[in-house]
C-alpha positions as CSV (number, residue, x, y, z in Angstrom):
1,M,-4.0,4.1,-17.0
2,L,-2.2,5.9,-14.3
3,R,-0.3,9.2,-15.0
4,V,1.9,10.9,-12.5
5,E,3.0,14.5,-13.4
6,G,5.5,16.6,-11.5
7,L,5.3,14.7,-8.2
8,P,8.2,15.6,-5.9
9,V,10.3,12.9,-4.2
10,G,12.4,14.0,-1.3
11,G,15.1,16.4,-2.4
12,T,15.1,15.0,-6.0
13,S,13.5,16.4,-9.1
14,A,9.8,15.8,-9.7
15,L,8.6,12.5,-11.2
16,T,6.5,12.2,-14.3
17,F,5.6,8.8,-15.7
18,D,2.7,6.7,-17.1
19,V,1.7,3.2,-16.1
20,K,-0.6,1.5,-18.7
21,D,-3.2,-1.0,-17.7
22,G,-1.6,-4.4,-17.2
23,Q,1.8,-3.0,-16.4
24,C,3.9,-2.3,-13.3
25,A,6.2,0.7,-12.7
26,G,8.9,0.3,-10.1
27,L,10.3,3.3,-8.2
28,L,13.7,2.5,-6.8
29,G,15.4,4.6,-4.1
30,R,17.1,4.4,-0.7
31,D,14.8,6.9,1.1
32,L,11.9,4.8,2.1
33,A,10.2,7.7,3.8
34,A,10.2,9.7,0.6
35,L,9.0,6.7,-1.3
36,R,6.2,6.2,1.3
37,D,5.1,9.8,0.6
38,V,4.9,9.0,-3.1
39,T,2.8,5.9,-2.5
40,D,0.5,7.8,-0.1
41,A,0.0,10.5,-2.8
42,I,-0.6,8.1,-5.6
43,G,-3.0,6.0,-3.4
44,G,-5.0,9.1,-2.5
45,L,-4.0,9.0,1.2
46,R,-2.4,12.4,1.2
47,V,-2.5,15.5,-1.1
48,P,0.7,15.9,-3.0
49,G,2.6,19.1,-2.4
50,A,2.9,19.6,-6.2
51,G,2.0,17.9,-9.4
52,R,-1.0,15.8,-10.5
53,I,-2.0,12.2,-10.4
54,L,-4.5,11.0,-13.0
55,I,-6.4,7.7,-13.3
56,D,-7.8,7.4,-16.9
57,D,-7.3,11.2,-17.4
58,R,-9.3,12.1,-14.2
59,D,-7.4,14.0,-11.5
60,I,-7.6,11.9,-8.3
61,L,-8.2,15.0,-6.1
62,A,-11.3,16.0,-8.2
63,D,-13.3,13.0,-6.9
64,R,-11.6,11.6,-3.8
65,D,-14.4,9.1,-3.1
66,R,-14.1,7.5,-6.5
67,T,-10.3,7.6,-6.3
68,L,-10.4,5.6,-3.0
69,R,-12.7,3.0,-4.6
70,E,-10.4,2.7,-7.7
71,T,-7.2,2.4,-5.7
72,A,-5.8,-0.3,-3.5
73,V,-2.8,0.5,-1.3
74,A,-0.7,-2.1,0.7
75,I,-0.3,-0.6,4.2
76,A,1.4,-3.1,6.6
77,R,1.0,-0.7,9.5
78,A,-2.8,-1.0,9.2
79,A,-2.7,-4.7,10.0
80,H,-3.5,-5.1,13.7
81,P,-1.4,-7.7,15.6
82,S,-4.2,-9.3,17.5
83,T,-6.2,-10.2,14.3
84,T,-5.7,-13.1,12.0
85,L,-4.9,-13.1,8.3
86,G,-8.4,-14.4,7.6
87,E,-10.0,-11.6,9.7
88,H,-7.9,-8.9,8.0
89,A,-8.5,-10.1,4.5
90,G,-12.1,-10.9,5.2
91,T,-12.7,-7.4,6.4
92,I,-11.3,-5.9,3.2
93,A,-13.3,-8.3,1.1
94,S,-16.5,-7.3,2.8
95,A,-15.8,-3.6,2.6
96,R,-15.1,-3.4,-1.2
97,K,-15.5,-5.2,-4.5
98,T,-12.7,-7.8,-4.9
99,R,-11.1,-9.7,-7.8
100,M,-11.1,-12.9,-5.7
101,T,-12.2,-14.0,-2.3
102,A,-10.1,-13.4,0.8
103,A,-9.6,-17.2,1.2
104,D,-8.4,-17.5,-2.4
105,G,-5.9,-14.6,-1.9
106,I,-4.6,-16.2,1.3
107,A,-4.2,-19.6,-0.5
108,R,-2.5,-17.9,-3.4
109,L,0.4,-17.0,-1.0
110,G,0.3,-20.4,0.6
111,L,-0.6,-19.0,4.0
112,L,-3.1,-20.0,6.7
113,P,-6.2,-17.9,7.5
114,R,-5.6,-18.4,11.3
115,M,-2.1,-16.9,11.2
116,R,-1.8,-14.0,13.7
117,L,-0.6,-10.7,12.4
118,N,1.9,-10.3,15.2
119,T,5.1,-10.4,13.1
120,P,6.4,-8.1,10.4
121,A,6.2,-11.0,7.9
122,A,2.5,-11.6,8.7
123,R,1.6,-7.9,8.5
124,A,3.4,-7.6,5.2
125,A,1.6,-10.6,3.8
126,A,-1.8,-9.3,5.0
127,S,-1.3,-5.9,3.5
128,L,-0.2,-7.4,0.2
129,I,-3.2,-9.7,0.1
130,G,-5.6,-6.9,0.9
131,A,-4.2,-4.8,-2.0
132,L,-4.1,-7.6,-4.5
133,I,-7.6,-9.0,-3.9
134,A,-9.2,-5.6,-4.3
135,D,-10.9,-4.9,-7.6
136,A,-9.0,-1.7,-8.2
137,R,-7.8,0.3,-11.3
138,V,-4.5,1.1,-9.5
139,I,-2.6,-0.9,-7.0
140,V,0.2,0.8,-5.0
141,L,2.7,-1.4,-3.1
142,H,5.3,0.3,-0.9
143,D,8.3,-2.1,-0.2
144,P,6.0,-5.1,-0.3
145,F,8.5,-7.9,-0.1
146,R,10.7,-6.5,2.7
147,D,9.6,-8.8,5.5
148,L,8.2,-11.8,3.6
149,A,9.6,-15.3,3.8
150,S,11.3,-16.3,0.6
151,D,8.6,-18.8,-0.4
152,T,5.9,-16.2,0.2
153,R,7.9,-13.6,-1.7
154,E,8.2,-15.9,-4.7
155,K,4.4,-16.5,-4.7
156,A,3.7,-12.8,-4.3
157,I,6.0,-12.0,-7.3
158,A,4.1,-14.6,-9.4
159,W,0.8,-13.1,-8.4
160,I,1.9,-9.5,-9.3
161,R,3.3,-10.7,-12.6
162,S,0.0,-12.5,-13.3
163,L,-1.7,-9.0,-13.4
164,A,0.2,-8.2,-16.7
165,G,-2.4,-7.6,-19.4
166,S,-5.2,-7.0,-16.9
167,D,-7.1,-3.8,-16.4
168,V,-5.0,-2.6,-13.4
169,A,-1.9,-0.4,-13.3
170,V,0.6,-1.3,-10.5
171,V,3.2,0.9,-8.8
172,I,5.8,-0.6,-6.5
173,T,8.4,1.2,-4.5
174,G,11.4,-0.2,-2.7
175,S,15.1,0.1,-2.0
176,E,16.0,-3.4,-3.1
177,E,16.7,-3.5,-6.8
178,R,16.0,-7.2,-7.1
179,D,12.5,-6.8,-5.6
180,V,11.5,-3.8,-7.7
181,R,12.9,-5.3,-10.9
182,A,11.2,-8.7,-10.2
183,V,7.8,-7.4,-11.1
184,S,8.3,-4.1,-13.0
185,H,8.0,-3.4,-16.7
186,L,9.6,0.0,-16.1
187,V,12.0,0.9,-13.3
188,I,12.6,4.5,-12.4
189,D,15.6,5.3,-10.2
190,V,14.3,8.2,-8.1
191,G,17.7,8.9,-6.6
192,A,16.8,9.7,-3.0
193,G,20.2,9.0,-1.6
194,R,21.3,6.4,-4.2
């Protein structure tokens, strides 16, 4: 289970919420930069300015190495344009324990391993696959559907929904209500300019 306590978002009040295993919490807002700060904090990529983030009652800052092993974050900006989808997903699969192979993750979205990551859609798909194949306790997805083609988006939604009832808690952020609501059991309007 993931617990977020008193985490600030932009100029709004602090967030406090729980995400049980097998559920997805959606954070809906217009300020994508503020939402990126939230996903970076939950994913252990930056220290939050205030509040606490707990995975199974353990503060993520107390053991950062364990937190990074237990958390998967979709980071489209980390996908290099000169690599292929197969290379990107394969690197992630070789670096950490996974729920499925890189090839199975790529096939799940109906994509080709040789696809170059030189478009926003390809980088979005690569980051989503990387996060979803990881054997993590928490998966954090920042605006994951923004650049995806509609058929890839539908497959990604089905994949995220299939995690319901599993041992993973998912947090998704975004500014498009239909995207956040498509996969979330709980939606929190964080304000942030809404």
